[in-house]
N, C-alpha and C positions, 0 to 999 in steps of 0.2 A: 508783900509789897503793896503800898498804898498807891492809889491811882495818880496822885499828884506827882509821884516820883517815877512815873513811866513815860518813856519817850519813844514814839514810833516814827521812823523815818526811812526813806529810800535813798540810796546812793545813785545819782543820775550823772552820766557822763557819756561822751562819745567813745567809740571803740578805741582801745589802746591808750586811754588817758589815766589809767592806774586805779580803777575802781576796786578790783579784786585784791591788789596789793595793799590798798588802804584798809580794806576789810580784814586782811591778815594782821595788820598792826592793831586794829581795834581788838581782835580776838586775843592777840598776844598781851596787850596792856591789861585787858580785863580778866585774863586767866581763863578764857574759854576752853583752851586746850593746854596740856603740858608740853614741855619742850620736845619730848620724844614724838608726839603726834603732830607737831606743828611742821607743815611743809608749805612751800610757795603755792599761792592760789588754792588754798585749802578748800574753798567753797566750790571751785570748779571740779566737782566730783565725777562728772561724766567723762568717759574716755575721749570722746570727740572734742570736748572743751579743751582738754590738755593738748591734744594733737594740733588743733587749729589755733590755740592761744586766745580764744574768745569765750565770753560767757554766753551760754545758750539759754539756760533756765535761771529764773530769779530764785535766789536762795535766802531764806529767812534765818536769822540768828538772834537769840536772846542772851544778853550779857549783863552781868552786874558790875557797875562802875562806881568806885569811891571817888567822889569829887575832891577838889582842893579844899572845900569847906567841910570835909569829912562826912558828907551826907551820901547815902547809897541810892543809886538810880538803876532802874531796869531799862536797858537800851534794847529795843526790838528794831533791828534794821534789816533791810532787804537789799542785797547786792543784785542790781538789775543788769540785763544785757545792754550793750551800747550799739549793736548793729540794728539798722532800720528794719530788717526782716523780723526782729523780735521785739519791736516797739510795743506789741500787745502785752508782753510780760511787764513792761514798765507801767503802762496805763492801769493794768489790773492791780499792781502792787500799791499804787497811789491811793486806792480806796481803803487801804488798811493803815494809812499814815496821816499824821498831822503836819508833817514837814518833809522837806527834801534837802539833801546835801548835794549841791551842784558842783561837781568836780571838773576843773578845767586845767588841761595840760599847758603849762606856761610856754612850751616850745611850739605849740600849735594854735593856741588861742581858742576862741569860741567857734565851734563847728555847728553845722546846720542841724544835725540830729540832736545835739545838746539843746539848741534853742527850741526845737519842736517839742521835746519833752518838758522843757521849762515852761513854755506857754500853756501846756496842758495842766501842769501843776498849779499855775497861777489861776487858771480857769476854775480849778477846784478849791481855790483860796487856801493853799498850803503855804506855810512859812518856809522861806528859802535861806539857807546858809551857803554862801559862795566860798569855795576853797580853791586856792591856786596851788596845783601840785607840780612836783619836779623842779622846785625853785633852786635846787642845788646844781642843776644842769645848765640852765639858761638864765644867768643873772641879768644879762643885758636886755632880755626880752620881758622882764617883769613889769616895768612901767608902761610899755606900749600895750600889753595885755590888760593891765588894770584900767588903762584909759579906754580900751575897747569895751570892757565890762561896764564901765560907767556910761558909755554912749549907747550901747546896745540894750543892756538889761536895766540900767538906771540905778545900780547899787553903788553907794559911796565906797571909795577906796578904804575908808576906815572900818567898813563892815566886812572886808575881804580877809579871810584867814590864809596865811601862807604855810605850806608844809612840804615835806618830802616823804611820801609814803614808803619809799625804798629804805631810806636811812632812819626814819622815825622822827625826824626833826619836825616840830610843830604839831604832831598828832594829838598830844594831850590838849593843846590849845583848841584844836578842832572839837574834841569831846566836850570841853568846857563851854565852847560857844553853842554847841548843840543843846546841852541841857539848859542853857540860859535863854536861847532864842526860840526853840521849838516848844510849843505848848503841850501840856499833858492831854490825854484823851478826855473827852467831855461826857463819857458814859456814866451810867448810874447802876451800881450793883444791886439796888433794891427794885429795879424795874424788871419785867419779864425778860427772859433770855432772848437776845437777838445776836446771832453770830453769822458773819458773812463768810461763805466759802470762797477763798481766793485762789486755791489750787487743789489738785487731787492727783493721786497716782495709784497704781495697782500693785499689790504684793501677793505672791502666790500663797502665802501662809495667813496673812492678816486680812486679805481682801482689799477693799478700797480704803485708802488713808486720805483724810481730809486735812487741809491746812486752813484754819479758820482764824478770823479776827473777832474777838468777843467785843461787841459794841456796848451792850447793856446786859445786866444780870450776871449770873455765875453758872458755869458749866462744871459739873462734877462727874466723877467716875460712877457708873451704874445708873446715871440719869437716863430716862427714856425721852429721846429727842424726836422731833418731827421736822421733815422737810416741808417748808411752806408752799413750794411750787406744786407738789404732787400729793402731799398729805401722808407720805410713807413714814413709818415710825421704826426706830431702832434703839437698842440699848448701847450706851457708851461702855465699851469693855476696857479701853486703854486711852490715856491722853497724856500730853506732855509738851515739852518745848525742845528746840534745837539749840545747842550751845557751842559749836555746831553738832556735837554728838547728840543722839536721840536720848533725852532724859525724861523719865516718867514722873508725873505729878498726880495728885489727887483732885486738883481743882484748877480751873482757869477763870480768872476774874475779869471784869470789864476793863478793857484797855490792853489785854494781853493777846499775843499771837502765838498759837500753838497747833499741834497736830492732834487729831482725834481718830480713833479706830472704833467702828461699830459693827464689825463682821458683815460688811456689805459685800455680797458676791456678784450682784447684778450691776454691771457697769452702767447700764442705761438709766438706772434709778437716781443717779447723782448728776447734778448740773452745777458747774462752776458759776458763781454769781448768785446762787440760791441763798436763802436765809434759813438758818436753823433756829428752832425754838423748842421749848419743853412741851411735851404732850399735855401735862398738867400746867395750868396757868400759862397758856401760850400767848405770844405777842400778837397784836392785832394786825400790824402792817409789815410789809417787806422793808428791808434796808435798801437805800439807793445802791444800784448795781451798775456794772459796766455793760456796754453794748457788745453784741457779737460783731467782730471785725470781718469785713468782706475780703475774701481772698483776691489776690492780684494775678496770680499765675496758676494755671491748671495743667494737669498731666494725668494720663491713665497709668495706673500701676497694676500689673498682673503677675501672679505667681508663675514661675517657669513651669512648675508641675501642677497640673489641674487637680490632682488628687489631694492637694494640701489646701484647698480653698477654704474649708471650714476653720482650720487653724489660722490661716491668713486673715480671715474675717475677724477672728478674736483678737489678733495682734493689732489690727487697724483700730479696733474699738478701744483697746488699752492705751494706744498712743494718743488717741483723741481725748481720752480722760486726762492725760498729762499735758496736753497742748490745746488750749482753749481756741486757738485760731485755726487749727487744722480741721478741715471739713471734708466729707467724702460722701459719695453716692454710689450705689451698685451700678456697674457698667458691664454690658455684654458686647463683646466683639466677635464677629464671625471668624476672624483670623486667630485671635488670642484666647477666646473663651471668656469666662467670668473674671472680673476684677473690680477695681474701683476708680471712679473719676474723682481725683483729689484736688483740693484747692489749697494754695499756699500763699504766704505773704511776699515771697520772693524766691529767687533761685537758690540762695543759701538755705532758706527754710526747707525747700524741696530736697536739697542735697542732704540735710541733716535727717529728715524723715526717712529718706531712702537708706542712709547708712545705719540708722537705728533699727530698721526692719531687718537689715542684713546681719548686724552684729548681735543685737539683743534677742532676736527671734530666729535667726539662722535661715532666712528665706533667700532663695535666688529669685531675682525679679527681672521683669521686662518693663521698662518705663518709657512711655511714648514721649515724643518731642513736646516741650512745654509750649503752651499757648496762652491766650488771654481771653477775656470775655468781650464779645462783640455786641453792639447795639444795632438791632435790625428793625427798620421801619417797614410795616406791611402796607398793602394797598388800602386797607381799611383804617390806616393810620394808627393801628396798634403797634406797640413797641415790645419786642421780645429780646431777651439776652441769651446768647449762646456761647458756651465755653468749650464745646466739643466740635471741632471743624466738620466732622462727618455728618453732623445733624443739619448743617447748612444746606446740603444738597437735597434734603427732604422738605425744605420750606419753599412753598410757592408764593408768588406775589410779592417779592421783595422790591421796594422802590428806592430804598436808601440803606447803605452800609456804613456804619460808624465804628471807628476803632478808638480805644482809649489812648490818650496822650498823658505823659507824665512830665513834671517839671524837674529837670536834672540840674543839680548844682555841682559843677565840676571844679575842684579846688586843687591848685598845684603851686609850686614855689618858683619854678624857673621860667623866664620869659621865652626861652628858646623853643618850648613845647607848644606855645599858643597856636601857631599856624597849623600844625599837624592835628591838634585836638579839634580845632574849628572845622578842618577838612573832614575829620571823622564824623562829627555831628551833622554836617551837611549831607554826607553819604548815607546817614541814617534817617534822612528826611526831617532833620531837626530845624526848628525855627528859633533864631537867636532872640532872646529877650533882653539880656543885659550882660555887660562885662564890668566887673567890679575890681578895681586895683586897690589892694591894701599894702601896708608897709612891706610885708615880706611874703605875701601870697596874692594870687590872682584867682578870681572866681568867675566862671562862665555859667550863665543861666540860659538853658535851652529847653524848649518844649519838643519832646521827641516821642514818636509812637512807642507805646510800651512793648510791643512785639519786637521792635528793633533793639530795645534796651536788654531784653532777656535773651537775645540771640547774639552771644559772643561780644557784646559791646564792652563789657568790663575787661575781657582778655585783651581785646585790641587796644583799649585805652592804656592798660598797663604796659603793653609792648612799646607804644609810641612815646610814653612818658618815662620809660625805664623804671616803672613802679612808683613814681613820685606823685601821681595824681590819685585823688580819692573822689568818690561820687556818691551823692545821696539823691534819692528821687521820691516823689509822691504824686499820686494820681491828681490830675487837674480837671479834665473834661473828656467827653466823647466828641469826635470830629468826623464829618463826612469824608470818606475816602473811596477811591476807585479800586476796590478790592475784589478779587475773584477766588472762588474755591476750586482747587485743582484736584481732580480724582486721579489716582494711580490704578491702572488696570494691568494685570498680569494674565496673559492668555485669555483676555476678554472678561476676566472677573475683577470686580472692584475690591481693592484691599483697603478696608475702611480706616485702619489705623495709620495708613501711609498718606492719606489726603492732607492737604495743607491750604492755608489762606495766604495769598501773596498779592502785592500791588500789581495791577494789570500790566503796567509797563515793564515789569520784571518777570511776568509769568512765563514767557517763551524761553528766555535765557535760563531761568532757574529750573523750569520743567525739564529742559534738555540736560542740565547739569545733574539733576536729581535722578533721572532714569539712566544716565551713563554711569553714575555711581552705583545704582542698583544693579546694572548689568555686570559691573566688575565684581560684585559681591555674590551673585547667584551662580552656582556651579552649572556647567553644561549638563543637559538631560538627554534622554533617548529621543526627545521630540523638540521641535523648535519652540522657544519661549519668546513670546512677543510682549514687550513692556511698552505701555503707552501712558502719556499724561494728557488729560482731557479737561476742558472747561465746558461743562454741560455735555453736549453731544459732539463738540468740536475737538478733534485730536490736535494738540499743539506740539507734541514731540513723540517720537517713537524710536525704539531700538530693538533689534532681534539678537537673541543668543542662539547661534547655530547648533543644531542637534549633533550628538555624537553619531558617527557613522561606522557601521561594521561592513567590511567587504565580504558579502555572502557568496560571491563568485570566486573567491580565492582558491577553492579546492577544485574548481572546474578547469582541468588542464586541456580538455579537448571535447570532442563530441559535438552534437548539434547545438546551434545557438539558442534554440527554443528552451533548452535546459536552463541557460543563464537567465533568459527572460522570465521563466517561471519562478525562479528564486528571487529575482528582483521585484516581481509583482507581489509575491508573498510578503516580502519585507515591507513593501509600500502599504499593504493592507494592515500589517501589524503596527506600523508607525501611525497610521490614521486612527486605529483603535486606541493606541496608547495616548495620543494627543487628546482624544475625546474623554478617556477615563483616567488619565494620569493625574497624579496629585503632586503639586510642588509645595514643599514646606520651607518656610523662611526661618532661619535660625536666629537665636537671640543676638548674635554678633552683628547680623545685618541691621537690626533695629538700632543698636548702639552706634554703628558706623554712620547711619543716616542722620542721626541727631547732630553730627558735627558739620553738616553742610550749611554754608552761609548763604543768605538770600543775596 
């Protein structure tokens, strides 16, 4: 295939706008799979993707398309996720493309996440093809959405392609517009090899597999390649493309996107975003790459059984190889032992990582309550960032506590929900920025503390709107807040993983609720169990679990009273020793139940 007939593009859309269905039609028309292998959402290969009905991992496919002018083209497209928690998959994919297919559901119009990804593509100077999907369902809504596209994006109605990915109507028109509007790659096969690593994953038999976009030069089987970031060299043992089946090739030329196997066993030696070149005649400079995305949500993840820590460590590293935005650091808890402090882009991202660890690696886990990164100003005016609440109690000289605020865009169709949704935002310490009335939708813009958003906000929103409201959010700023760190003590000992940060005006009520919940979960012991919530040295809430009592005088039917006193005194001494030496273990179910408490 010659470079001028190659087209690299990403399909960008909001969640549920029909990206994966359109990808199915592309594969069907171009003959990527035969009828027997063709299933709905064929690119959503992960079990979790099929269960939740969303795309989690961006998937690359190379197809051969014969145009209406009887010319053959190689279409390399990437089906990207639409959920905000996986926006890093979109931004990373765009570095391998010369254009985007912006897919808009005619029944919903342009949504905020679509715009966010579109603006990123414009910043990268990528060509845009706008496609209006599901035109067979909402004929009356076509013209209003076209008007919205003209006003918001600035693209003329004559440049918008209409289709129905489900029925196949207009899909060939979409393909023709893609090969006409999106430019070919600008690489040169005669220059030294430069290939960008856009994804990677681990295989027990092949080792690390790389997904690369060849920008310049040619990559062949048996070539000796070099990672430009660390200078490590490897021989290419296998390479090829996805159609979406794995197909083997002898060579990848400039402009192509394909997979490469080099028998790499050391996970730490590969970095997504690195540039590959040949050891002989290497390239001089790196290719432009993507930045590491900062996590928004943090949680501690610990294996239930401490003897599986080494395998758990390996599993975490393999997952991070396949997920560029997932970060982790070793964490030690007095209560739970060794685990990892993990950073995620959102609650769904955290849920997916947790489920993958359970299903793909078979681990039973203890996951602490999700929290956010706080900005703390010290007396010497230095600023530190803390994402683990128990570390806050170790910091002295704090003069200012700042928490992250996010801008939430809440979108819904029915006016009757607006009052309840506003009340919910106010209860979450939200600041109203704007109310936008559209023809068939209302958008509320609020600035809300991130910790409130990750604490059951979505569940409550779905309940009061009967599932009709959707929300997108992005970080805006850190703001000074009157927050306090609350320690939880059991029998006078601090339980590090149970501590939490809370607004001062809610500290007393939430502290009481928290220890009462804890009291209901901990079984009675042979000694009194004292549960306390404290801010610094001040106890703000307390509850006792009464000890189990055995009647030691039950068999004393008569005789001198001193016999009874002696037995009671012996029991008293035993209880005192047990209280001093007794060990109270908290089960996994206790930690899971405590995560459901609302501030």
